FIKOLZA-1660 file (N, C-alpha, C; in steps of 0.1 Angstrom, whole numbers, plus 5000, padded with zeros to 4 digits):
% residues 64
   i   px   py   pz ch aa at
   1 5011 4987 5002  A  X  N
   1 5000 4999 5001  A  X CA
   1 5006 5013 4999  A  X  C
   2 5017 5015 5008  A  X  N
   2 5028 5022 5008  A  X CA
   2 5031 5024 4995  A  X  C
   3 5036 5015 4984  A  X  N
   3 5040 5018 4970  A  X CA
   3 5034 5028 4965  A  X  C
   4 5017 5021 4964  A  X  N
   4 5013 5024 4961  A  X CA
   4 5006 5041 4963  A  X  C
   5 5012 5046 4972  A  X  N
   5 5006 5060 4978  A  X CA
   5 5019 5066 4972  A  X  C
   6 5033 5063 4974  A  X  N
   6 5044 5070 4967  A  X CA
   6 5047 5071 4953  A  X  C
   7 5040 5059 4945  A  X  N
   7 5042 5064 4931  A  X CA
   7 5024 5074 4924  A  X  C
   8 5014 5073 4933  A  X  N
   8 5006 5083 4934  A  X CA
   8 5011 5098 4930  A  X  C
   9 5014 5102 4945  A  X  N
   9 5024 5113 4945  A  X CA
   9 5038 5115 4936  A  X  C
  10 5044 5107 4928  A  X  N
  10 5052 5104 4924  A  X CA
  10 5046 5111 4908  A  X  C
  11 5033 5105 4903  A  X  N
  11 5027 5114 4890  A  X CA
  11 5024 5125 4891  A  X  C
  12 5015 5126 4903  A  X  N
  12 5012 5142 4906  A  X CA
  12 5020 5152 4905  A  X  C
  13 5033 5148 4908  A  X  N
  13 5044 5156 4911  A  X CA
  13 5052 5162 4897  A  X  C
  14 5053 5148 4888  A  X  N
  14 5054 5151 4873  A  X CA
  14 5044 5159 4864  A  X  C
  15 5032 5153 4867  A  X  N
  15 5023 5156 4860  A  X CA
  15 5020 5172 4861  A  X  C
  16 5024 5175 4872  A  X  N
  16 5024 5192 4878  A  X CA
  16 5035 5206 4869  A  X  C
  17 5043 5193 4873  A  X  N
  17 5057 5203 4863  A  X CA
  17 5054 5206 4847  A  X  C
  18 5044 5196 4842  A  X  N
  18 5042 5196 4827  A  X CA
  18 5034 5209 4827  A  X  C
  19 5025 5213 4838  A  X  N
  19 5017 5229 4833  A  X CA
  19 5027 5238 4835  A  X  C
  20 5035 5245 4835  A  X  N
  20 5047 5250 4834  A  X CA
  20 5051 5251 4822  A  X  C
  21 5051 5238 4812  A  X  N
  21 5058 5238 4804  A  X CA
  21 5055 5257 4790  A  X  C
  22 5057 5257 4782  A  X  N
  22 5057 5268 4772  A  X CA
  22 5058 5261 4760  A  X  C
  23 5052 5266 4752  A  X  N
  23 5059 5262 4737  A  X CA
  23 5065 5276 4730  A  X  C
  24 5079 5273 4727  A  X  N
  24 5091 5285 4721  A  X CA
  24 5086 5280 4705  A  X  C
  25 5086 5293 4694  A  X  N
  25 5085 5290 4685  A  X CA
  25 5095 5300 4677  A  X  C
  26 5105 5295 4669  A  X  N
  26 5118 5305 4660  A  X CA
  26 5108 5303 4650  A  X  C
  27 5108 5323 4648  A  X  N
  27 5109 5319 4633  A  X CA
  27 5115 5336 4627  A  X  C
  28 5118 5335 4611  A  X  N
  28 5126 5335 4602  A  X CA
  28 5121 5350 4597  A  X  C
  29 5121 5362 4597  A  X  N
  29 5111 5367 4587  A  X CA
  29 5117 5373 4576  A  X  C
  30 5111 5378 4566  A  X  N
  30 5112 5383 4557  A  X CA
  30 5106 5394 4546  A  X  C
  31 5110 5396 4535  A  X  N
  31 5101 5400 4524  A  X CA
  31 5090 5393 4523  A  X  C
  32 5089 5380 4522  A  X  N
  32 5077 5370 4517  A  X CA
  32 5071 5370 4532  A  X  C
  33 5076 5369 4545  A  X  N
  33 5066 5367 4554  A  X CA
  33 5079 5360 4568  A  X  C
  34 5070 5357 4573  A  X  N
  34 5075 5345 4587  A  X CA
  34 5074 5333 4586  A  X  C
  35 5086 5326 4584  A  X  N
  35 5090 5313 4586  A  X CA
  35 5091 5308 4596  A  X  C
  36 5085 5301 4604  A  X  N
  36 5088 5290 4611  A  X CA
  36 5096 5278 4612  A  X  C
  37 5109 5285 4619  A  X  N
  37 5119 5277 4617  A  X CA
  37 5120 5263 4628  A  X  C
  38 5118 5267 4640  A  X  N
  38 5119 5256 4654  A  X CA
  38 5108 5255 4657  A  X  C
  39 5105 5243 4668  A  X  N
  39 5094 5249 4678  A  X CA
  39 5097 5237 4690  A  X  C
  40 5101 5242 4705  A  X  N
  40 5105 5234 4712  A  X CA
  40 5094 5236 4725  A  X  C
  41 5095 5224 4735  A  X  N
  41 5087 5229 4745  A  X CA
  41 5095 5228 4758  A  X  C
  42 5093 5239 4766  A  X  N
  42 5104 5244 4773  A  X CA
  42 5097 5245 4785  A  X  C
  43 5103 5236 4797  A  X  N
  43 5095 5238 4806  A  X CA
  43 5104 5242 4823  A  X  C
  44 5114 5249 4816  A  X  N
  44 5120 5259 4826  A  X CA
  44 5121 5274 4818  A  X  C
  45 5112 5280 4831  A  X  N
  45 5111 5293 4831  A  X CA
  45 5126 5305 4822  A  X  C
  46 5137 5304 4827  A  X  N
  46 5151 5308 4824  A  X CA
  46 5156 5304 4813  A  X  C
  47 5154 5292 4809  A  X  N
  47 5152 5289 4791  A  X CA
  47 5147 5293 4786  A  X  C
  48 5131 5299 4787  A  X  N
  48 5125 5302 4781  A  X CA
  48 5128 5319 4776  A  X  C
  49 5130 5325 4789  A  X  N
  49 5139 5343 4791  A  X CA
  49 5149 5340 4777  A  X  C
  50 5158 5332 4783  A  X  N
  50 5169 5333 4776  A  X CA
  50 5169 5335 4755  A  X  C
  51 5161 5322 4757  A  X  N
  51 5155 5319 4741  A  X CA
  51 5151 5327 4737  A  X  C
  52 5140 5342 4743  A  X  N
  52 5135 5352 4739  A  X CA
  52 5146 5366 4738  A  X  C
  53 5155 5362 4749  A  X  N
  53 5164 5376 4745  A  X CA
  53 5175 5371 4738  A  X  C
  54 5175 5358 4731  A  X  N
  54 5183 5358 4720  A  X CA
  54 5180 5360 4707  A  X  C
  55 5170 5366 4705  A  X  N
  55 5165 5370 4694  A  X CA
  55 5171 5383 4687  A  X  C
  56 5170 5378 4679  A  X  N
  56 5181 5395 4667  A  X CA
  56 5174 5392 4658  A  X  C
  57 5176 5409 4651  A  X  N
  57 5171 5411 4637  A  X CA
  57 5158 5404 4631  A  X  C
  58 5157 5393 4626  A  X  N
  58 5144 5396 4616  A  X CA
  58 5143 5377 4624  A  X  C
  59 5149 5374 4632  A  X  N
  59 5153 5357 4639  A  X CA
  59 5142 5360 4655  A  X  C
  60 5137 5355 4655  A  X  N
  60 5126 5359 4667  A  X CA
  60 5124 5347 4677  A  X  C
  61 5123 5345 4690  A  X  N
  61 5119 5335 4698  A  X CA
  61 5105 5340 4706  A  X  C
  62 5095 5333 4704  A  X  N
  62 5087 5338 4713  A  X CA
  62 5079 5323 4718  A  X  C
  63 5076 5324 4732  A  X  N
  63 5075 5318 4741  A  X CA
  63 5063 5320 4745  A  X  C
  64 5048 5310 4745  A  X  N
  64 5037 5311 4749  A  X CA
  64 5034 5299 4762  A  X  C
% end
């Protein structure tokens, strides 16, 4: 019975972490419009901030 309790707690802990994930999209813009180059699921807030901060010129990361 103790194992079932610990497994349940572990599953709840892992599923709650997934709620904090963001989808980050890298686009490159140009005359013809924006083209999506890469999409990542990021679960670390600092990594999402770093990606958005690394945007430059027509290459832009947006995280939602």
